N, CA, C, O and the ligand as a Tripos MOL2 file, in Angstrom:
@<TRIPOS>MOLECULE
protein
  305   303    77     0     0
PROTEIN
NO_CHARGES

@<TRIPOS>ATOM
      1 N          80.3630   89.7290  109.8650 N.3       1 MET1
      2 CA         79.7170   90.8940  109.2670 C.3       1 MET1
      3 C          80.7600   91.7290  108.5390 C.2       1 MET1
      4 O          81.7720   92.1120  109.1260 O.2       1 MET1
      5 N          80.5220   92.0070  107.2850 N.am      2 ALA2
      6 CA         81.4590   92.8310  106.5170 C.3       2 ALA2
      7 C          81.2860   94.2970  106.9080 C.2       2 ALA2
      8 O          80.1770   94.8250  106.9900 O.2       2 ALA2
      9 N          82.4140   94.9150  107.1390 N.am      3 LEU3
     10 CA         82.3990   96.3260  107.4940 C.3       3 LEU3
     11 C          83.1310   97.1150  106.4350 C.2       3 LEU3
     12 O          84.0210   96.6050  105.7540 O.2       3 LEU3
     13 N          82.7450   98.3450  106.3100 N.am      4 ASN4
     14 CA         83.5000   99.2280  105.4500 C.3       4 ASN4
     15 C          84.3890  100.0920  106.3270 C.2       4 ASN4
     16 O          84.0050  100.5020  107.4220 O.2       4 ASN4
     17 N          85.5760  100.3550  105.8250 N.am      5 CYS5
     18 CA         86.5450  101.1510  106.5670 C.3       5 CYS5
     19 C          85.9940  102.5610  106.8160 C.2       5 CYS5
     20 O          85.4930  103.2080  105.8960 O.2       5 CYS5
     21 N          86.0890  103.0330  108.0700 N.am      6 PRO6
     22 CA         85.6030  104.3820  108.3710 C.3       6 PRO6
     23 C          86.3860  105.4680  107.6330 C.2       6 PRO6
     24 O          85.8630  106.5590  107.4090 O.2       6 PRO6
     25 N          87.6330  105.1800  107.2520 N.am      7 ARG7
     26 CA         88.4660  106.2160  106.6460 C.3       7 ARG7
     27 C          88.4060  106.2190  105.1220 C.2       7 ARG7
     28 O          88.3230  107.2880  104.5190 O.2       7 ARG7
     29 N          88.4460  105.0340  104.4770 N.am      8 CYS8
     30 CA         88.4770  105.0210  103.0130 C.3       8 CYS8
     31 C          87.2090  104.4220  102.3960 C.2       8 CYS8
     32 O          86.9960  104.5320  101.1880 O.2       8 CYS8
     33 N          86.3740  103.7920  103.2140 N.am      9 GLY9
     34 CA         85.1310  103.2160  102.7050 C.3       9 GLY9
     35 C          85.2920  101.8510  102.0670 C.2       9 GLY9
     36 O          84.3130  101.2590  101.6120 O.2       9 GLY9
     37 N          86.5320  101.3370  102.0270 N.am     10 GLY10
     38 CA         86.7910  100.0450  101.3980 C.3      10 GLY10
     39 C          86.2870   98.8750  102.2370 C.2      10 GLY10
     40 O          85.9700   99.0260  103.4170 O.2      10 GLY10
     41 N          86.2210   97.7090  101.6030 N.am     11 ASP11
     42 CA         85.7410   96.5160  102.3090 C.3      11 ASP11
     43 C          86.8420   95.4790  102.4910 C.2      11 ASP11
     44 O          86.5490   94.3130  102.7520 O.2      11 ASP11
     45 N          88.0960   95.8800  102.3580 N.am     12 LYS12
     46 CA         89.2250   94.9570  102.5280 C.3      12 LYS12
     47 C          89.7470   95.0330  103.9610 C.2      12 LYS12
     48 O          90.8770   95.4480  104.2180 O.2      12 LYS12
     49 N          88.8820   94.6190  104.8800 N.am     13 ASN13
     50 CA         89.2350   94.7200  106.2910 C.3      13 ASN13
     51 C          89.3640   93.3290  106.9050 C.2      13 ASN13
     52 O          88.7670   92.3590  106.4360 O.2      13 ASN13
     53 N          90.1480   93.2660  107.9490 N.am     14 ARG14
     54 CA         90.2730   92.0070  108.6740 C.3      14 ARG14
     55 C          90.1770   92.2870  110.1720 C.2      14 ARG14
     56 O          90.4400   93.3960  110.6360 O.2      14 ARG14
     57 N          89.7980   91.2610  110.9020 N.am     15 VAL15
     58 CA         89.7270   91.3720  112.3550 C.3      15 VAL15
     59 C          91.1260   91.1400  112.9130 C.2      15 VAL15
     60 O          91.7580   90.1240  112.6260 O.2      15 VAL15
     61 N          91.5960   92.0810  113.7020 N.am     16 GLU16
     62 CA         92.9140   91.9810  114.3080 C.3      16 GLU16
     63 C          92.8620   91.3490  115.6920 C.2      16 GLU16
     64 O          93.7380   90.5680  116.0670 O.2      16 GLU16
     65 N          91.8280   91.6960  116.4400 N.am     17 TYR17
     66 CA         91.7470   91.1940  117.8130 C.3      17 TYR17
     67 C          90.3320   91.3750  118.3330 C.2      17 TYR17
     68 O          89.6200   92.3010  117.9430 O.2      17 TYR17
     69 N          89.9420   90.4800  119.2140 N.am     18 GLN18
     70 CA         88.6410   90.6230  119.8560 C.3      18 GLN18
     71 C          88.8190   90.5320  121.3650 C.2      18 GLN18
     72 O          89.4470   89.6040  121.8750 O.2      18 GLN18
     73 N          88.2620   91.5010  122.0660 N.am     19 GLY19
     74 CA         88.2820   91.4820  123.5160 C.3      19 GLY19
     75 C          87.1120   90.6380  124.0040 C.2      19 GLY19
     76 O          85.9560   90.8980  123.6700 O.2      19 GLY19
     77 N          87.4360   89.6180  124.8060 N.am     20 MET20
     78 CA         86.3890   88.6920  125.2350 C.3      20 MET20
     79 C          86.3300   88.6090  126.7550 C.2      20 MET20
     80 O          87.3210   88.8080  127.4570 O.2      20 MET20
     81 N          85.1440   88.3090  127.2260 N.am     21 GLU21
     82 CA         84.9420   88.0910  128.6480 C.3      21 GLU21
     83 C          83.8600   87.0330  128.8080 C.2      21 GLU21
     84 O          82.7520   87.1830  128.2930 O.2      21 GLU21
     85 N          84.1810   85.9820  129.5110 N.am     22 ASN22
     86 CA         83.2360   84.8680  129.7220 C.3      22 ASN22
     87 C          82.6920   84.3300  128.3960 C.2      22 ASN22
     88 O          81.5190   83.9750  128.2890 O.2      22 ASN22
     89 N          83.5750   84.2780  127.3840 N.am     23 GLY23
     90 CA         83.1940   83.7160  126.0940 C.3      23 GLY23
     91 C          82.4400   84.6620  125.1850 C.2      23 GLY23
     92 O          82.1180   84.3030  124.0530 O.2      23 GLY23
     93 N          82.1500   85.8700  125.6600 N.am     24 ALA24
     94 CA         81.4080   86.8290  124.8360 C.3      24 ALA24
     95 C          82.3600   87.8850  124.2920 C.2      24 ALA24
     96 O          83.2360   88.3640  125.0110 O.2      24 ALA24
     97 N          82.1890   88.2470  123.0270 N.am     25 VAL25
     98 CA         82.9970   89.2930  122.4120 C.3      25 VAL25
     99 C          82.4730   90.6510  122.8740 C.2      25 VAL25
    100 O          81.3040   90.9820  122.6740 O.2      25 VAL25
    101 N          83.3650   91.4330  123.4990 N.am     26 LEU26
    102 CA         82.9680   92.7590  123.9790 C.3      26 LEU26
    103 C          83.3210   93.8440  122.9790 C.2      26 LEU26
    104 O          82.5940   94.8280  122.8420 O.2      26 LEU26
    105 N          84.4330   93.6700  122.2830 N.am     27 TRP27
    106 CA         84.8330   94.6380  121.2700 C.3      27 TRP27
    107 C          85.7530   93.9610  120.2740 C.2      27 TRP27
    108 O          86.3560   92.9280  120.5640 O.2      27 TRP27
    109 N          85.8520   94.5570  119.0940 N.am     28 THR28
    110 CA         86.6640   94.0050  118.0180 C.3      28 THR28
    111 C          87.5160   95.1110  117.4120 C.2      28 THR28
    112 O          87.0430   96.2230  117.1770 O.2      28 THR28
    113 N          88.7780   94.7870  117.1650 N.am     29 VAL29
    114 CA         89.6740   95.7090  116.4690 C.3      29 VAL29
    115 C          89.7680   95.2550  115.0140 C.2      29 VAL29
    116 O          90.0720   94.0950  114.7370 O.2      29 VAL29
    117 N          89.5070   96.1700  114.0960 N.am     30 HIS30
    118 CA         89.5580   95.8970  112.6670 C.3      30 HIS30
    119 C          90.7480   96.6360  112.0460 C.2      30 HIS30
    120 O          91.1920   97.6710  112.5430 O.2      30 HIS30
    121 N          91.2460   96.0690  110.9460 N.am     31 TYR31
    122 CA         92.3570   96.6910  110.2190 C.3      31 TYR31
    123 C          92.0010   96.7350  108.7410 C.2      31 TYR31
    124 O          91.5900   95.7230  108.1740 O.2      31 TYR31
    125 N          92.1510   97.8740  108.1240 N.am     32 CYS32
    126 CA         91.8850   98.0430  106.6960 C.3      32 CYS32
    127 C          93.1740   97.8170  105.9230 C.2      32 CYS32
    128 O          94.1520   98.5380  106.1180 O.2      32 CYS32
    129 N          93.1800   96.8160  105.0450 N.am     33 THR33
    130 CA         94.3980   96.5180  104.2940 C.3      33 THR33
    131 C          94.5960   97.4890  103.1310 C.2      33 THR33
    132 O          95.6560   97.4870  102.5060 O.2      33 THR33
    133 N          93.6110   98.3060  102.8350 N.am     34 ALA34
    134 CA         93.7410   99.2790  101.7390 C.3      34 ALA34
    135 C          94.4180  100.5620  102.2010 C.2      34 ALA34
    136 O          95.2820  101.0910  101.5020 O.2      34 ALA34
    137 N          94.0340  101.0690  103.3760 N.am     35 CYS35
    138 CA         94.5940  102.3550  103.8260 C.3      35 CYS35
    139 C          95.2950  102.2550  105.1800 C.2      35 CYS35
    140 O          95.7680  103.2610  105.7070 O.2      35 CYS35
    141 N          95.3660  101.0480  105.7450 N.am     36 CYS36
    142 CA         96.0800  100.7860  107.0000 C.3      36 CYS36
    143 C          95.4220  101.4300  108.2270 C.2      36 CYS36
    144 O          96.0660  101.5850  109.2650 O.2      36 CYS36
    145 N          94.1670  101.7970  108.1110 N.am     37 PHE37
    146 CA         93.4530  102.3510  109.2660 C.3      37 PHE37
    147 C          93.0690  101.2130  110.2060 C.2      37 PHE37
    148 O          92.6510  100.1440  109.7620 O.2      37 PHE37
    149 N          93.2130  101.4480  111.4860 N.am     38 THR38
    150 CA         92.8440  100.4750  112.5050 C.3      38 THR38
    151 C          91.8350  101.1190  113.4350 C.2      38 THR38
    152 O          92.0180  102.2550  113.8720 O.2      38 THR38
    153 N          90.7640  100.3870  113.7370 N.am     39 TRP39
    154 CA         89.7680  100.9500  114.6380 C.3      39 TRP39
    155 C          89.1070   99.8640  115.4720 C.2      39 TRP39
    156 O          89.0710   98.6920  115.0980 O.2      39 TRP39
    157 N          88.5940  100.2870  116.5960 N.am     40 ARG40
    158 CA         87.8450   99.3990  117.4910 C.3      40 ARG40
    159 C          86.3670   99.7360  117.3270 C.2      40 ARG40
    160 O          85.9980  100.9080  117.2520 O.2      40 ARG40
    161 N          85.5310   98.7150  117.2730 N.am     41 ASP41
    162 CA         84.1090   98.9610  116.9840 C.3      41 ASP41
    163 C          83.3810   99.7040  118.0940 C.2      41 ASP41
    164 O          82.2380  100.1160  117.8990 O.2      41 ASP41
    165 N          84.0040   99.8870  119.2490 N.am     42 THR42
    166 CA         83.3600  100.6210  120.3400 C.3      42 THR42
    167 C          83.8570  102.0610  120.4510 C.2      42 THR42
    168 O          83.5790  102.7350  121.4420 O.2      42 THR42
    169 N          84.5910  102.5360  119.4420 N.am     43 GLU43
    170 CA         85.0430  103.9270  119.4700 C.3      43 GLU43
    171 C          83.8610  104.8480  119.1940 C.2      43 GLU43
    172 O          82.8510  104.4150  118.6410 O.2      43 GLU43
    173 N          83.9840  106.1290  119.5800 N.am     44 PRO44
    174 CA         82.8960  107.0830  119.3440 C.3      44 PRO44
    175 C          82.5920  107.2460  117.8540 C.2      44 PRO44
    176 O          83.4690  107.0790  117.0060 O.2      44 PRO44
    177 N          81.3460  107.5730  117.5550 N.am     45 ALA45
    178 CA         80.9120  107.7460  116.1670 C.3      45 ALA45
    179 C          81.7550  108.7920  115.4440 C.2      45 ALA45
    180 O          81.9810  108.6750  114.2400 O.2      45 ALA45
    181 N          82.2170  109.7970  116.1520 N.am     46 LEU46
    182 CA         83.0360  110.8310  115.5050 C.3      46 LEU46
    183 C          84.3410  110.2490  114.9710 C.2      46 LEU46
    184 O          84.9920  110.8610  114.1230 O.2      46 LEU46
    185 N          84.7240  109.0770  115.4590 N.am     47 SER47
    186 CA         85.9510  108.4320  114.9940 C.3      47 SER47
    187 C          85.6970  107.3630  113.9390 C.2      47 SER47
    188 O          86.5200  107.1770  113.0430 O.2      47 SER47
    189 N          84.5660  106.6560  114.0300 N.am     48 ILE48
    190 CA         84.3850  105.4920  113.1560 C.3      48 ILE48
    191 C          83.1470  105.5370  112.2720 C.2      48 ILE48
    192 O          82.9500  104.6320  111.4600 O.2      48 ILE48
    193 N          82.3220  106.5390  112.3990 N.am     49 ASP49
    194 CA         81.1460  106.6540  111.5300 C.3      49 ASP49
    195 C          81.4880  107.6040  110.3820 C.2      49 ASP49
    196 O          81.6520  108.8030  110.6070 O.2      49 ASP49
    197 N          81.5970  107.0810  109.1390 N.am     50 PRO50
    198 CA         81.9840  107.9530  108.0240 C.3      50 PRO50
    199 C          81.0920  109.1810  107.8720 C.2      50 PRO50
    200 O          81.5500  110.2300  107.4200 O.2      50 PRO50
    201 N          79.8330  109.0540  108.2460 N.am     51 ALA51
    202 CA         78.9120  110.1930  108.1330 C.3      51 ALA51
    203 C          79.2010  111.2620  109.1730 C.2      51 ALA51
    204 O          78.8250  112.4190  108.9890 O.2      51 ALA51
    205 N          79.8700  110.8890  110.2730 N.am     52 ARG52
    206 CA         80.1430  111.8470  111.3560 C.3      52 ARG52
    207 C          81.6040  112.2860  111.3790 C.2      52 ARG52
    208 O          81.9380  113.3030  111.9880 O.2      52 ARG52
    209 N          82.4810  111.5210  110.7150 N.am     53 ARG53
    210 CA         83.8980  111.8890  110.7160 C.3      53 ARG53
    211 C          84.1170  113.1510  109.8950 C.2      53 ARG53
    212 O          83.3900  113.4060  108.9350 O.2      53 ARG53
    213 N          85.1170  113.9400  110.2740 N.am     54 LYS54
    214 CA         85.4670  115.1200  109.4910 C.3      54 LYS54
    215 C          86.0190  114.6740  108.1480 C.2      54 LYS54
    216 O          86.8550  113.7730  108.0800 O.2      54 LYS54
    217 N          85.5500  115.3060  107.0830 N.am     55 LYS55
    218 CA         85.9480  114.9130  105.7210 C.3      55 LYS55
    219 C          87.4570  115.0330  105.5090 C.2      55 LYS55
    220 O          88.0250  114.3130  104.6880 O.2      55 LYS55
    221 N          88.0990  115.9220  106.2320 N.am     56 VAL56
    222 CA         89.5420  116.0990  106.0560 C.3      56 VAL56
    223 C          90.3080  114.8260  106.4330 C.2      56 VAL56
    224 O          91.4400  114.6320  105.9910 O.2      56 VAL56
    225 N          89.7070  113.9740  107.2340 N.am     57 PHE57
    226 CA         90.3760  112.7420  107.6610 C.3      57 PHE57
    227 C          90.0850  111.5670  106.7350 C.2      57 PHE57
    228 O          90.6530  110.4900  106.9180 O.2      57 PHE57
    229 N          89.2190  111.7500  105.7520 N.am     58 GLN58
    230 CA         88.9000  110.6650  104.8270 C.3      58 GLN58
    231 C          89.9680  110.6200  103.7280 C.2      58 GLN58
    232 O          90.5040  111.6600  103.3440 O.2      58 GLN58
    233 N          90.2770  109.4290  103.2240 N.am     59 ILE59
    234 CA         91.2610  109.3130  102.1490 C.3      59 ILE59
    235 C          90.7540  108.3480  101.0810 C.2      59 ILE59
    236 O          89.8920  107.5050  101.3290 O.2      59 ILE59
    237 N          91.3160  108.5010   99.8990 N.am     60 ASP60
    238 CA         91.0470  107.5820   98.7860 C.3      60 ASP60
    239 C          92.3680  106.8850   98.4740 C.2      60 ASP60
    240 O          93.2470  107.4870   97.8570 O.2      60 ASP60
    241 N          92.5260  105.6140   98.8930 N.am     61 PRO61
    242 CA         93.8210  104.9340   98.7120 C.3      61 PRO61
    243 C          94.2070  104.7060   97.2570 C.2      61 PRO61
    244 O          95.3520  104.3500   96.9790 O.2      61 PRO61
    245 N          93.2780  104.9040   96.3180 N.am     62 SER62
    246 CA         93.6370  104.7340   94.9110 C.3      62 SER62
    247 C          94.3530  105.9710   94.3660 C.2      62 SER62
    248 O          94.8190  105.9700   93.2270 O.2      62 SER62
    249 N          94.4390  107.0350   95.1890 N.am     63 HIS63
    250 CA         95.1320  108.2520   94.7640 C.3      63 HIS63
    251 C          96.1160  108.7100   95.8500 C.2      63 HIS63
    252 O          95.8850  109.7220   96.5120 O.2      63 HIS63
    253 N          97.2260  107.9530   96.0300 N.am     64 PRO64
    254 CA         98.1720  108.3330   97.0860 C.3      64 PRO64
    255 C          98.8120  109.6970   96.8550 C.2      64 PRO64
    256 O          99.3030  110.3160   97.7990 O.2      64 PRO64
    257 N          98.8130  110.1750   95.6050 N.am     65 GLU65
    258 CA         99.4000  111.4900   95.3480 C.3      65 GLU65
    259 C          98.5920  112.6060   96.0040 C.2      65 GLU65
    260 O          99.0740  113.7330   96.1210 O.2      65 GLU65
    261 N          97.3940  112.3070   96.4230 N.am     66 ARG66
    262 CA         96.5550  113.3100   97.0890 C.3      66 ARG66
    263 C          96.7150  113.2790   98.6060 C.2      66 ARG66
    264 O          96.1120  114.0880   99.3110 O.2      66 ARG66
    265 N          97.5260  112.3480   99.1110 N.am     67 PHE67
    266 CA         97.7260  112.2740  100.5550 C.3      67 PHE67
    267 C          98.4370  113.5330  101.0230 C.2      67 PHE67
    268 O          99.1410  114.1960  100.2600 O.2      67 PHE67
    269 N          98.2390  113.8370  102.2660 N.am     68 GLY68
    270 CA         98.9270  114.9750  102.8420 C.3      68 GLY68
    271 C         100.4110  114.7080  102.9430 C.2      68 GLY68
    272 O         100.8800  113.6010  102.6770 O.2      68 GLY68
    273 N         101.1270  115.7150  103.3220 N.am     69 VAL69
    274 CA        102.5710  115.5920  103.4610 C.3      69 VAL69
    275 C         102.8900  114.5990  104.5770 C.2      69 VAL69
    276 O         102.3040  114.6470  105.6580 O.2      69 VAL69
    277 N         103.8260  113.7060  104.2940 N.am     70 VAL70
    278 CA        104.2630  112.7320  105.2830 C.3      70 VAL70
    279 C         105.5420  113.2580  105.9290 C.2      70 VAL70
    280 O         106.4830  113.6500  105.2400 O.2      70 VAL70
    281 N         105.5630  113.2610  107.2340 N.am     71 ILE71
    282 CA        106.7410  113.7540  107.9480 C.3      71 ILE71
    283 C         107.9010  112.7950  107.6810 C.2      71 ILE71
    284 O         107.7710  111.5890  107.8900 O.2      71 ILE71
    285 N         109.0330  113.3280  107.2210 N.am     72 PRO72
    286 CA        110.1770  112.4400  106.9290 C.3      72 PRO72
    287 C         110.7330  111.8450  108.2190 C.2      72 PRO72
    288 O         110.5910  112.4270  109.2940 O.2      72 PRO72
    289 N         111.3720  110.6730  108.0990 N.am     73 PRO73
    290 CA        111.9550  110.0460  109.3010 C.3      73 PRO73
    291 C         113.1050  110.8760  109.8390 C.2      73 PRO73
    292 O         113.7530  111.6140  109.0970 O.2      73 PRO73
    293 N         113.3470  110.7520  111.1030 N.am     74 VAL74
    294 CA        114.4260  111.4750  111.7590 C.3      74 VAL74
    295 C         115.7380  110.7840  111.4120 C.2      74 VAL74
    296 O         115.8590  109.5640  111.5170 O.2      74 VAL74
    297 N         116.7310  111.5940  110.9930 N.am     75 ALA75
    298 CA        118.0560  111.0400  110.6910 C.3      75 ALA75
    299 C         118.7220  110.5530  111.9730 C.2      75 ALA75
    300 O         118.6390  111.2020  113.0150 O.2      75 ALA75
    301 N         119.3760  109.4160  111.8810 N.am     76 ARG76
    302 CA        120.0480  108.8640  113.0720 C.3      76 ARG76
    303 C         121.5280  108.7750  112.8510 C.2      76 ARG76
    304 O         122.2600  108.3370  113.7380 O.2      76 ARG76
    305 ZN         90.6240  102.0330  104.7420 Zn       77 ZN77
@<TRIPOS>BOND
     1     1     2 1
     2     2     3 1
     3     3     4 2
     4     3     5 am
     5     5     6 1
     6     6     7 1
     7     7     8 2
     8     7     9 am
     9     9    10 1
    10    10    11 1
    11    11    12 2
    12    11    13 am
    13    13    14 1
    14    14    15 1
    15    15    16 2
    16    15    17 am
    17    17    18 1
    18    18    19 1
    19    19    20 2
    20    19    21 am
    21    21    22 1
    22    22    23 1
    23    23    24 2
    24    23    25 am
    25    25    26 1
    26    26    27 1
    27    27    28 2
    28    27    29 am
    29    29    30 1
    30    30    31 1
    31    31    32 2
    32    31    33 am
    33    33    34 1
    34    34    35 1
    35    35    36 2
    36    35    37 am
    37    37    38 1
    38    38    39 1
    39    39    40 2
    40    39    41 am
    41    41    42 1
    42    42    43 1
    43    43    44 2
    44    43    45 am
    45    45    46 1
    46    46    47 1
    47    47    48 2
    48    47    49 am
    49    49    50 1
    50    50    51 1
    51    51    52 2
    52    51    53 am
    53    53    54 1
    54    54    55 1
    55    55    56 2
    56    55    57 am
    57    57    58 1
    58    58    59 1
    59    59    60 2
    60    59    61 am
    61    61    62 1
    62    62    63 1
    63    63    64 2
    64    63    65 am
    65    65    66 1
    66    66    67 1
    67    67    68 2
    68    67    69 am
    69    69    70 1
    70    70    71 1
    71    71    72 2
    72    71    73 am
    73    73    74 1
    74    74    75 1
    75    75    76 2
    76    75    77 am
    77    77    78 1
    78    78    79 1
    79    79    80 2
    80    79    81 am
    81    81    82 1
    82    82    83 1
    83    83    84 2
    84    83    85 am
    85    85    86 1
    86    86    87 1
    87    87    88 2
    88    87    89 am
    89    89    90 1
    90    90    91 1
    91    91    92 2
    92    91    93 am
    93    93    94 1
    94    94    95 1
    95    95    96 2
    96    95    97 am
    97    97    98 1
    98    98    99 1
    99    99   100 2
   100    99   101 am
   101   101   102 1
   102   102   103 1
   103   103   104 2
   104   103   105 am
   105   105   106 1
   106   106   107 1
   107   107   108 2
   108   107   109 am
   109   109   110 1
   110   110   111 1
   111   111   112 2
   112   111   113 am
   113   113   114 1
   114   114   115 1
   115   115   116 2
   116   115   117 am
   117   117   118 1
   118   118   119 1
   119   119   120 2
   120   119   121 am
   121   121   122 1
   122   122   123 1
   123   123   124 2
   124   123   125 am
   125   125   126 1
   126   126   127 1
   127   127   128 2
   128   127   129 am
   129   129   130 1
   130   130   131 1
   131   131   132 2
   132   131   133 am
   133   133   134 1
   134   134   135 1
   135   135   136 2
   136   135   137 am
   137   137   138 1
   138   138   139 1
   139   139   140 2
   140   139   141 am
   141   141   142 1
   142   142   143 1
   143   143   144 2
   144   143   145 am
   145   145   146 1
   146   146   147 1
   147   147   148 2
   148   147   149 am
   149   149   150 1
   150   150   151 1
   151   151   152 2
   152   151   153 am
   153   153   154 1
   154   154   155 1
   155   155   156 2
   156   155   157 am
   157   157   158 1
   158   158   159 1
   159   159   160 2
   160   159   161 am
   161   161   162 1
   162   162   163 1
   163   163   164 2
   164   163   165 am
   165   165   166 1
   166   166   167 1
   167   167   168 2
   168   167   169 am
   169   169   170 1
   170   170   171 1
   171   171   172 2
   172   171   173 am
   173   173   174 1
   174   174   175 1
   175   175   176 2
   176   175   177 am
   177   177   178 1
   178   178   179 1
   179   179   180 2
   180   179   181 am
   181   181   182 1
   182   182   183 1
   183   183   184 2
   184   183   185 am
   185   185   186 1
   186   186   187 1
   187   187   188 2
   188   187   189 am
   189   189   190 1
   190   190   191 1
   191   191   192 2
   192   191   193 am
   193   193   194 1
   194   194   195 1
   195   195   196 2
   196   195   197 am
   197   197   198 1
   198   198   199 1
   199   199   200 2
   200   199   201 am
   201   201   202 1
   202   202   203 1
   203   203   204 2
   204   203   205 am
   205   205   206 1
   206   206   207 1
   207   207   208 2
   208   207   209 am
   209   209   210 1
   210   210   211 1
   211   211   212 2
   212   211   213 am
   213   213   214 1
   214   214   215 1
   215   215   216 2
   216   215   217 am
   217   217   218 1
   218   218   219 1
   219   219   220 2
   220   219   221 am
   221   221   222 1
   222   222   223 1
   223   223   224 2
   224   223   225 am
   225   225   226 1
   226   226   227 1
   227   227   228 2
   228   227   229 am
   229   229   230 1
   230   230   231 1
   231   231   232 2
   232   231   233 am
   233   233   234 1
   234   234   235 1
   235   235   236 2
   236   235   237 am
   237   237   238 1
   238   238   239 1
   239   239   240 2
   240   239   241 am
   241   241   242 1
   242   242   243 1
   243   243   244 2
   244   243   245 am
   245   245   246 1
   246   246   247 1
   247   247   248 2
   248   247   249 am
   249   249   250 1
   250   250   251 1
   251   251   252 2
   252   251   253 am
   253   253   254 1
   254   254   255 1
   255   255   256 2
   256   255   257 am
   257   257   258 1
   258   258   259 1
   259   259   260 2
   260   259   261 am
   261   261   262 1
   262   262   263 1
   263   263   264 2
   264   263   265 am
   265   265   266 1
   266   266   267 1
   267   267   268 2
   268   267   269 am
   269   269   270 1
   270   270   271 1
   271   271   272 2
   272   271   273 am
   273   273   274 1
   274   274   275 1
   275   275   276 2
   276   275   277 am
   277   277   278 1
   278   278   279 1
   279   279   280 2
   280   279   281 am
   281   281   282 1
   282   282   283 1
   283   283   284 2
   284   283   285 am
   285   285   286 1
   286   286   287 1
   287   287   288 2
   288   287   289 am
   289   289   290 1
   290   290   291 1
   291   291   292 2
   292   291   293 am
   293   293   294 1
   294   294   295 1
   295   295   296 2
   296   295   297 am
   297   297   298 1
   298   298   299 1
   299   299   300 2
   300   299   301 am
   301   301   302 1
   302   302   303 1
   303   303   304 2
@<TRIPOS>SUBSTRUCTURE
     1 MET1         2 RESIDUE 1 A MET
     2 ALA2         6 RESIDUE 1 A ALA
     3 LEU3        10 RESIDUE 1 A LEU
     4 ASN4        14 RESIDUE 1 A ASN
     5 CYS5        18 RESIDUE 1 A CYS
     6 PRO6        22 RESIDUE 1 A PRO
     7 ARG7        26 RESIDUE 1 A ARG
     8 CYS8        30 RESIDUE 1 A CYS
     9 GLY9        34 RESIDUE 1 A GLY
    10 GLY10       38 RESIDUE 1 A GLY
    11 ASP11       42 RESIDUE 1 A ASP
    12 LYS12       46 RESIDUE 1 A LYS
    13 ASN13       50 RESIDUE 1 A ASN
    14 ARG14       54 RESIDUE 1 A ARG
    15 VAL15       58 RESIDUE 1 A VAL
    16 GLU16       62 RESIDUE 1 A GLU
    17 TYR17       66 RESIDUE 1 A TYR
    18 GLN18       70 RESIDUE 1 A GLN
    19 GLY19       74 RESIDUE 1 A GLY
    20 MET20       78 RESIDUE 1 A MET
    21 GLU21       82 RESIDUE 1 A GLU
    22 ASN22       86 RESIDUE 1 A ASN
    23 GLY23       90 RESIDUE 1 A GLY
    24 ALA24       94 RESIDUE 1 A ALA
    25 VAL25       98 RESIDUE 1 A VAL
    26 LEU26      102 RESIDUE 1 A LEU
    27 TRP27      106 RESIDUE 1 A TRP
    28 THR28      110 RESIDUE 1 A THR
    29 VAL29      114 RESIDUE 1 A VAL
    30 HIS30      118 RESIDUE 1 A HIS
    31 TYR31      122 RESIDUE 1 A TYR
    32 CYS32      126 RESIDUE 1 A CYS
    33 THR33      130 RESIDUE 1 A THR
    34 ALA34      134 RESIDUE 1 A ALA
    35 CYS35      138 RESIDUE 1 A CYS
    36 CYS36      142 RESIDUE 1 A CYS
    37 PHE37      146 RESIDUE 1 A PHE
    38 THR38      150 RESIDUE 1 A THR
    39 TRP39      154 RESIDUE 1 A TRP
    40 ARG40      158 RESIDUE 1 A ARG
    41 ASP41      162 RESIDUE 1 A ASP
    42 THR42      166 RESIDUE 1 A THR
    43 GLU43      170 RESIDUE 1 A GLU
    44 PRO44      174 RESIDUE 1 A PRO
    45 ALA45      178 RESIDUE 1 A ALA
    46 LEU46      182 RESIDUE 1 A LEU
    47 SER47      186 RESIDUE 1 A SER
    48 ILE48      190 RESIDUE 1 A ILE
    49 ASP49      194 RESIDUE 1 A ASP
    50 PRO50      198 RESIDUE 1 A PRO
    51 ALA51      202 RESIDUE 1 A ALA
    52 ARG52      206 RESIDUE 1 A ARG
    53 ARG53      210 RESIDUE 1 A ARG
    54 LYS54      214 RESIDUE 1 A LYS
    55 LYS55      218 RESIDUE 1 A LYS
    56 VAL56      222 RESIDUE 1 A VAL
    57 PHE57      226 RESIDUE 1 A PHE
    58 GLN58      230 RESIDUE 1 A GLN
    59 ILE59      234 RESIDUE 1 A ILE
    60 ASP60      238 RESIDUE 1 A ASP
    61 PRO61      242 RESIDUE 1 A PRO
    62 SER62      246 RESIDUE 1 A SER
    63 HIS63      250 RESIDUE 1 A HIS
    64 PRO64      254 RESIDUE 1 A PRO
    65 GLU65      258 RESIDUE 1 A GLU
    66 ARG66      262 RESIDUE 1 A ARG
    67 PHE67      266 RESIDUE 1 A PHE
    68 GLY68      270 RESIDUE 1 A GLY
    69 VAL69      274 RESIDUE 1 A VAL
    70 VAL70      278 RESIDUE 1 A VAL
    71 ILE71      282 RESIDUE 1 A ILE
    72 PRO72      286 RESIDUE 1 A PRO
    73 PRO73      290 RESIDUE 1 A PRO
    74 VAL74      294 RESIDUE 1 A VAL
    75 ALA75      298 RESIDUE 1 A ALA
    76 ARG76      302 RESIDUE 1 A ARG
    77 ZN77       305 GROUP 0 **** ****
């Protein structure tokens, strides 16, 4: 089943892992190759339903200049 990314809405997702028990899939972890978001299909709707997620957490990967400030790495 094709899924759209909860964060960017894209369809470039892949299955990273599936939790199984007695041969049945209980949950699936997906990874979005467009925005690098990772989610499990059993997370709460507030985390994975685009209609319920806070808009501030949504991103458009075609416009990285609009991303929030990225914390610089710690000097070592
Ligand atoms: Zn995405």
